[in-house]
N, C-alpha and C positions, 0 to 999 in steps of 0.2 A: 149260257144256259146250262142247267144241270141235267145230265142224263144218268141213267143207271144201266148196267149191263149184267146179264146172267149168262155165264159161260159154262158149257159142258165139254169136258175133255175125256175121251174114251180111247181104249186101246184099239189099234187098227183091227178090222175084222179078221185078217189073215193071221194075227198073232194070238198066242195063247194068253188066257186071262186066268191065272191060278185062283185068284179070289172069287171071280165069277163062277169058275168051275166048282169050287168048294161049296158055294151057296147053291148052285144048281143041283149038285149031287145030294145035298141034305134037305132040300125042299120036300121030297116025298116022305122023309122021316117025320115031318110035322104036318102031314096031310095036305100038302100043297103041290101035288104031282102035276097039276095043270100048268104050273109056272115053269118055264124052261129057258135055256139060253141066256142066262144072266150075265151081263157085262158090268163090271164095276170100274168107275172112273172118278173124276173130280168135278165138283161143282164150285164155281168161283163167282162171286159178285163184286162189283166195283162201281164207284161213282166216277163220272167223267164230266169235266167242264169243257164245253165245246160250243162253237158258234152255230152248229147245225147237226142234225142227226147223221148226215153223211160224214162229217168230220169225226163225230164220236165213233161211228162204225169203223172208220179207217184207223183210229187210234187203238181201239180194242183189237182189231185184226192184227195190227202191228205188234201189240203186246203178246197176243197169242203166238204169233209166228216167231218172235224173237226171244220170248222168255217163258211163257206159261206152258206151252205144249212142245213135246219132242216130236218133230215131223217124221222121224224114222219109226217111231213106235205108236204115235197117237194121232188122232184126228180131233178137231174141235168144231163146235158150232156155238154161235152166240146170238143173243137178242138184245137190242138196245132200245130203251124206252124212256119216256119222260116221267117225271114224278106224278103227273096227272094220270098217265097210263098205268103206273104202278098201283095207284089207289083203287083202280077198278077191280 
């Protein structure tokens, strides 16, 4: 069965985020002072061929832990869904 994954990887909250800080500092310059605490990370999508959602989630988690995210500096979260769920 084909599944899709949407993965977000962000810097750990305790670490500096220079890109996010630069954006946060410049939002007031364009009239958006209501927006604060910007954190910038990566968004990754992928397809997974797996027998079940649980297997797909396990595979995506393993990819995040072993390759996509640096656990010393980043945290990740992901969502796995079917093609039918993606169409909604």
